[in-house]
C-alpha positions as CSV (number, residue, x, y, z in Angstrom):
1,X,163.7,76.7,200.7
2,X,162.7,79.8,202.4
3,X,159.8,81.5,201.0
4,X,160.7,84.5,198.6
5,X,158.9,87.9,198.0
6,X,158.6,88.6,194.7
7,X,159.8,92.5,194.3
8,X,159.5,95.4,191.7
9,X,161.4,98.5,191.7
10,X,160.1,100.8,188.9
11,X,160.9,104.5,188.4
12,X,158.8,107.1,186.1
13,X,160.5,105.4,182.4
14,X,161.8,102.4,183.3
15,X,161.3,99.2,185.2
16,X,164.7,99.6,187.5
17,X,164.7,95.9,189.1
18,X,162.8,92.8,189.5
19,X,163.0,89.5,191.0
20,X,162.6,87.2,194.2
21,X,164.4,88.6,197.6
22,X,163.9,87.4,201.1
23,X,163.6,91.1,202.7
24,X,163.0,94.5,201.6
25,X,163.8,97.7,203.8
26,X,162.4,101.4,202.9
27,X,162.6,104.2,204.8
28,X,159.0,105.8,204.6
29,X,157.6,109.0,205.9
30,X,156.3,106.8,208.9
31,X,159.7,105.3,210.0
32,X,162.0,102.3,208.7
33,X,160.4,99.3,207.5
34,X,161.3,95.8,206.6
35,X,158.9,93.3,204.4
36,X,159.3,89.7,204.7
37,X,157.3,87.1,202.9
38,X,153.7,87.1,204.8
39,X,153.8,90.8,205.6
40,X,150.7,91.9,205.8
41,X,149.4,94.7,203.0
42,X,150.1,98.3,203.2
43,X,150.7,101.3,201.4
44,X,153.4,103.6,202.5
45,X,154.9,107.3,201.5
46,X,159.0,106.9,200.7
47,X,160.8,109.2,202.7
48,X,162.8,111.6,201.0
49,X,166.0,111.4,200.1
50,X,165.4,107.6,200.7
51,X,166.7,104.2,200.3
52,X,165.6,100.7,199.2
53,X,167.8,97.6,200.0
54,X,167.0,94.4,198.7
55,X,168.3,91.6,200.5
56,X,168.5,88.3,198.1
57,X,168.9,84.7,199.1
58,X,172.4,84.1,200.1
59,X,173.0,87.3,201.9
60,X,173.8,89.6,198.8
61,X,172.1,93.1,199.4
62,X,171.4,95.6,196.7
63,X,170.6,99.3,197.3
64,X,169.2,102.2,195.5
65,X,168.8,105.5,196.3
66,X,165.6,106.6,196.0
67,X,163.5,109.7,195.5
68,X,160.1,110.6,196.0
69,X,157.6,107.5,195.5
70,X,155.1,104.7,197.2
71,X,156.1,101.1,198.4
72,X,153.0,98.6,197.8
73,X,153.0,95.5,199.9
74,X,150.4,93.0,198.5
75,X,149.9,89.3,198.9
76,X,151.7,88.5,195.5
77,X,155.0,90.7,196.4
78,X,156.3,94.3,197.3
79,X,156.1,97.3,194.2
80,X,158.2,100.0,194.8
81,X,156.8,103.1,192.7
82,X,160.0,105.9,192.9
83,X,160.1,109.1,190.9
84,X,163.9,108.2,190.2
85,X,165.9,105.4,191.7
86,X,169.7,105.0,191.0
87,X,172.2,102.7,192.5
88,X,173.7,103.4,195.5
89,X,176.5,100.6,195.7
90,X,177.5,97.6,193.5
91,X,175.7,94.4,195.4
92,X,177.1,93.5,198.3
93,X,177.6,90.3,200.7
94,X,175.9,90.6,204.3
């Protein structure tokens, strides 16, 4: 089984999504960022408007429109703290 990231997507008032993923992609103020298991720790400011894409095992992808906030990569996973996060689409296969 491939290594997985534990991902938490949290908006101001609620936990939006939590689970295991193969990759997280987000647009930060420094550019597009892709996070795989084993990524170096970092803290990035999310670009506005922006999207967070979560690639699940099997190729499925979940996309959220986000406004404001930060992306934190730590040894135990990825946390996205956004002012707001709304689903951009139904889960897709890639």
